[in-house]
C-alpha positions in Angstrom: 6.0 4.6 -3.3 2.2 5.5 -2.1 -0.4 3.0 -2.9 -1.7 4.9 -5.7 1.8 5.1 -7.2 2.2 1.1 -6.9 -1.5 0.6 -8.5 0.2 2.9 -11.4 3.4 0.9 -11.5 1.4 -2.7 -11.6 -0.7 -1.1 -14.6 2.1 -0.2 -16.3 4.0 -3.9 -15.9 0.3 -5.6 -17.2 -0.2 -3.1 -20.1 3.5 -4.4 -21.1 2.5 -7.9 -20.8 4.9 -8.7 -18.2 4.6 -9.7 -14.4 6.0 -7.9 -11.3 8.7 -10.5 -11.1 9.4 -10.3 -14.3 10.3 -6.6 -14.1 12.2 -6.9 -10.4 14.3 -9.8 -12.5 15.2 -7.6 -15.0 16.2 -4.5 -12.9 18.0 -6.8 -10.3 20.1 -7.8 -13.3 20.8 -4.0 -13.9 21.3 -3.8 -10.1 23.7 -6.7 -10.3 25.6 -5.2 -13.2 25.9 -2.0 -11.1 23.9 0.0 -13.7 21.2 1.5 -11.1 22.9 4.4 -8.5 22.5 2.4 -5.4 23.0 6.1 -3.3 19.3 6.0 -2.3 18.8 2.2 -1.8 17.2 2.4 1.6 19.4 -0.6 2.9 22.6 -0.4 4.9 25.7 -1.8 2.9 23.9 -0.9 -0.4 27.2 -1.4 -2.1 27.8 -4.9 -0.9 24.2 -6.3 -1.9 24.0 -8.8 -4.8 21.4 -10.7 -6.3 22.7 -13.7 -4.1 22.7 -11.8 -0.9 20.5 -13.2 1.6 17.9 -10.5 3.3 15.2 -10.6 5.5 11.7 -10.1 4.2 11.4 -6.3 5.3 14.7 -5.8 3.3 13.6 -7.8 0.5 10.5 -5.5 0.3 12.8 -2.4 0.3 14.7 -3.9 -2.5 12.2 -4.6 -4.7 10.5 -1.0 -3.8 13.9 0.6 -5.2 14.0 -1.3 -8.2 10.3 -0.8 -9.2 11.2 2.7 -8.3 13.7 2.9 -10.9 11.5 0.8 -13.4 8.8 3.5 -12.9 11.2 6.7 -13.3 12.7 5.2 -16.1 9.3 4.9 -18.1 8.5 7.7 -20.7 5.2 9.5 -19.6 3.4 8.1 -22.9 3.6 4.7 -21.3 1.7 5.8 -18.1 -2.0 5.2 -18.1 -3.5 8.3 -19.7 -5.5 9.1 -16.5 -2.3 9.8 -14.7 0.2 10.9 -17.4 -0.5 14.6 -17.2 -0.1 15.0 -13.5 2.1 17.4 -12.4 5.2 16.4 -10.3 5.2 16.8 -6.5 8.0 19.6 -5.6 8.8 17.0 -2.5 8.7 13.9 -5.2 9.6 10.6 -3.8 10.4 12.4 -0.1 6.8 13.6 0.2 5.5 12.9 3.3 1.8 13.8 2.6 1.6 11.2 0.0 1.1 8.4 2.5 -1.6 10.1 4.5 -3.6 12.4 2.3 -4.8 10.0 -0.7 -6.2 13.3 -2.7 -2.8 14.6 -2.8 -1.3 11.3 -3.6 -3.6 10.8 -6.7 -3.4 14.8 -7.5 0.5 14.7 -8.0 3.3 12.6 -9.5 5.5 11.3 -6.4 7.8 9.2 -8.4 10.4 11.6 -9.3 12.9 13.6 -7.7 12.5 16.6 -5.1 12.6 20.0 -6.3 12.2 21.7 -3.0 13.5 20.9 0.3 17.0 19.2 1.1 16.8 15.8 -0.6 19.2 15.5 -3.2 18.7 12.2 -5.7 
């Protein structure tokens, strides 16, 4: 997620009167119970990872980002802040390269979504 989407995610979590660690723990439980599709998790041997697997800091950040992505993508739009709920999805979704270097594009379009253009399948 780009910084703008991360900020939106944190606002959603705060509005629900939860903390990021609360949400990560909840989604780690779902992950551990294999209730989340791991096919797009950006880690090697994703099928072998559990809540008790020791990972380096970089892999931990990727795992947390993956869990927070699932949290966000499952939120109904009416749970998003009003200033962002009406944004259209970016055609390239989470795979959009522009979102990371063009702040206007990152703000204008939702990137917590599946790509509808390009060669990415989710």
